[in-house]
C-alpha positions in Angstrom: 24.4 -22.1 -17.0 26.8 -19.1 -17.2 25.9 -15.7 -15.6 25.0 -13.9 -19.0 22.5 -16.6 -19.9 21.2 -16.9 -16.5 20.8 -12.9 -16.3 18.7 -13.1 -20.0 16.7 -15.5 -18.6 15.7 -13.7 -15.8 15.0 -10.2 -17.9 13.0 -12.7 -20.3 11.2 -13.9 -17.5 10.7 -10.6 -15.9 9.1 -9.3 -19.6 7.3 -12.1 -20.0 5.4 -11.4 -16.9 4.7 -7.8 -17.6 3.2 -9.5 -21.3 0.9 -11.5 -19.0 -0.2 -8.5 -16.9 -1.2 -6.7 -20.0 -2.7 -9.4 -21.6 -4.8 -9.8 -18.2 -5.5 -6.0 -18.5 -7.0 -6.5 -21.9 -8.8 -9.2 -21.5 -10.5 -8.0 -18.0 -12.1 -4.8 -19.9 -13.1 -6.9 -23.1 -14.8 -9.5 -21.1 -16.3 -7.5 -18.0 -16.5 -4.2 -20.1 -17.2 -4.9 -23.8 -15.6 -2.6 -26.4 -17.7 0.1 -26.0 -18.9 2.6 -23.7 -17.2 3.7 -20.8 -15.3 0.6 -20.3 -13.5 1.3 -23.6 -11.6 4.2 -22.2 -10.0 2.1 -19.5 -8.8 -0.3 -22.3 -5.0 -0.9 -22.9 -5.0 0.5 -26.4 -6.8 4.2 -25.2 -4.5 4.3 -22.0 -1.3 4.2 -24.5 -2.6 6.9 -26.9 -3.6 9.2 -23.8 -0.1 8.5 -22.1 1.5 9.4 -25.3 -0.1 12.5 -25.5 0.4 13.8 -22.0 4.2 12.7 -22.6 4.2 15.7 -25.4 2.7 18.2 -22.6 5.0 20.2 -20.3 2.4 20.3 -17.8 2.8 16.6 -16.8 6.2 17.1 -16.2 5.6 20.0 -13.7 3.1 17.6 -11.6 5.8 14.9 -11.9 8.9 17.4 -10.6 6.8 18.5 -7.8 5.5 14.7 -6.7 9.4 13.5 -6.9 10.3 16.4 -4.7 8.0 16.2 -2.2 9.3 12.3 -2.5 12.7 13.4 -2.1 11.9 16.1 0.9 10.0 13.4 2.6 12.6 10.9 2.7 15.4 13.3 3.8 13.4 14.5 6.7 12.9 10.8 7.7 16.8 10.1 7.5 17.8 13.5 9.5 15.1 12.3 12.4 15.4 8.3 11.8 19.1 7.3 11.8 20.3 9.4 14.8 17.4 8.4 16.9 18.4 4.5 15.4 21.7 4.9 16.5 20.9 6.5 19.9 18.5 3.5 20.6 20.0 1.0 19.5 23.3 1.9 21.6 20.9 1.7 24.6 19.0 -1.8 25.5 17.3 0.4 28.3 16.4 2.9 26.0 15.3 0.4 23.1 12.9 -1.5 25.6 11.4 1.9 26.8 10.8 3.0 23.2 10.1 -0.1 21.1 6.2 -0.4 22.2 5.4 2.9 21.5 7.2 2.9 18.0 5.7 -0.3 17.3 2.2 1.3 18.1 2.8 4.5 16.2 4.1 2.4 12.9 0.8 0.5 12.5 -1.0 3.7 12.5 -2.0 4.5 9.2 -0.6 7.9 7.5 -3.3 8.6 5.7 -5.4 8.3 9.0 -3.4 11.4 10.4 -4.6 13.3 7.4 -7.7 15.4 9.0 -5.8 16.0 11.9 -3.2 17.3 10.0 -5.0 19.6 7.5 -6.6 21.2 10.6 -3.6 21.9 12.2 -1.4 23.1 9.4 -4.1 23.8 7.0 -3.8 22.7 3.0 -0.5 23.0 1.1 2.6 21.3 1.1 3.3 21.1 5.0 0.9 18.5 5.7 1.9 16.5 3.0 5.8 16.5 4.5 4.5 15.5 7.5 2.5 12.5 6.5 5.4 11.6 4.1 7.8 11.6 7.2 5.6 10.2 9.1 5.4 7.4 6.8 8.9 7.0 5.9 10.7 7.2 8.9 9.8 3.5 10.8 11.4 1.3 8.3 14.7 3.9 8.5 14.6 3.8 12.2 13.8 0.1 12.9 16.6 -0.8 10.6 19.3 1.6 11.9 18.4 -0.1 15.4 19.2 -3.4 14.0 21.9 -2.6 12.0 23.9 -1.2 15.5 22.5 -4.5 17.5 24.3 -6.9 14.6 27.5 -4.8 14.6 30.6 -7.1 15.4 31.5 -6.2 19.1 34.8 -6.8 18.3 35.4 -3.8 15.9 34.0 -1.9 18.7 36.4 -3.2 20.9 39.3 -2.8 18.6 38.1 0.8 18.3 38.3 1.5 22.0 41.7 -0.2 22.1 42.9 2.1 19.6 41.9 5.2 21.7 39.3 6.5 19.2 37.2 9.2 20.0 33.3 8.9 19.6 33.2 10.8 16.7 36.0 8.6 15.1 34.3 5.3 16.0 30.8 6.6 14.6 32.3 7.5 11.5 34.8 4.7 10.8 32.7 1.8 12.6 29.4 2.3 13.5 28.0 4.0 10.1 29.7 1.9 7.6 28.4 -1.1 9.5 24.9 0.1 9.4 24.6 1.7 6.0 23.2 -1.6 4.6 20.7 -1.8 7.2 20.0 2.0 6.6 20.0 1.4 2.6 17.2 -1.2 3.0 15.0 1.0 5.5 15.4 3.6 2.7 14.1 1.2 0.1 11.3 0.5 2.0 10.6 3.8 2.5 10.6 4.9 -0.8 7.9 2.0 -1.7 5.7 3.1 1.1 6.4 7.0 0.4 4.8 6.2 -3.0 2.1 4.7 -2.3 1.1 7.4 0.5 2.0 10.4 -1.8 -0.9 10.5 -4.4 -3.8 10.5 -1.8 -1.6 13.2 0.2 -1.8 15.2 -3.1 -5.9 15.0 -2.7 -5.2 18.1 0.3 -6.2 20.7 -1.7 -2.8 21.4 -3.4 -2.7 22.6 -7.1 0.0 20.1 -8.4 1.3 16.9 -8.1 0.5 13.5 -9.4 -2.4 13.0 -7.2 -3.7 16.4 -8.2 -3.6 15.4 -11.6 -5.4 12.0 -10.9 -8.4 14.1 -9.4 -8.3 16.5 -12.3 -8.6 14.0 -14.9 -11.9 12.5 -13.0 -13.3 15.7 -12.8 -12.9 16.1 -16.3 -14.0 12.7 -17.2 -10.6 12.1 -19.1 -11.0 8.2 -18.0 -8.0 7.2 -20.6 -6.1 10.1 -19.3 -6.6 9.1 -15.5 -5.8 5.4 -16.5 -2.5 6.9 -18.4 -1.5 8.4 -14.7 -2.0 5.1 -13.2 0.2 3.6 -15.3 3.1 6.6 -15.3 2.8 6.2 -11.5 3.6 2.6 -11.3 6.5 3.3 -14.1 7.8 5.9 -12.0 7.5 3.9 -8.8 9.3 0.8 -10.5 12.0 3.1 -11.4 12.5 4.5 -8.2 12.5 1.0 -6.7 15.3 -0.1 -9.2 17.2 3.3 -8.1 16.9 1.8 -4.6 18.2 -1.3 -5.3 21.2 -0.4 -7.1 22.3 2.0 -4.5 21.7 -1.1 -2.0 24.0 -3.4 -4.5 26.3 -0.8 -4.5 26.6 0.7 -1.2 25.0 -2.1 1.2 27.6 -4.4 1.7 30.4 -2.0 2.9 32.3 -3.6 5.3 35.0 -2.3 7.6 38.0 -4.2 6.4 
């Protein structure tokens, strides 16, 4: 089987899976809700009509922009904290042994469980959202960076020392290219977590964002619009994951040769 044929088969199977998902949605509404009344507002037909209407409103794009901005800032903060900390911890075994239990403990606490505490300390607005998003995203980046440092080929470090390279040169020419693939893996995992955490975070009294718009459609009893937003959130999340996968394919296999 040629590479082109294999790629077409892969795409065809993916489209078929999405078609079956849509069919299951349609059947679920028909079987459990009937064709009239409240359940009809959650049907694929009503959802797609509302989605087309929403795509023609500038208000939607403002909410999408605000949410994507929050995702980007949360991810950047997680990178700024997680990568340097991961490089440091990965370089010293005693430090790794001292911090691993604490980090694993914190990692297992749902970021959403911090919401009441963060709101009491920071109030409502963007600040608590950035904190919760950063807390959610930092662990995959941190732990993957540590793993990347641990898996560096010692011969490259020995070669760097034999050439009298400075610490900065070793970091820039050897360590960072060597751990880049692991960092990008952490970024992809973090994006998935961020997208899941974002929507409930945007229900913290803010006035814009996809999570806020979900609440707004619920309060207005616009259930077909609510389902359209759910569908749009899935599409945007899929696109973000595809972007992360593309970055990993492009930069994740950087070698030192």
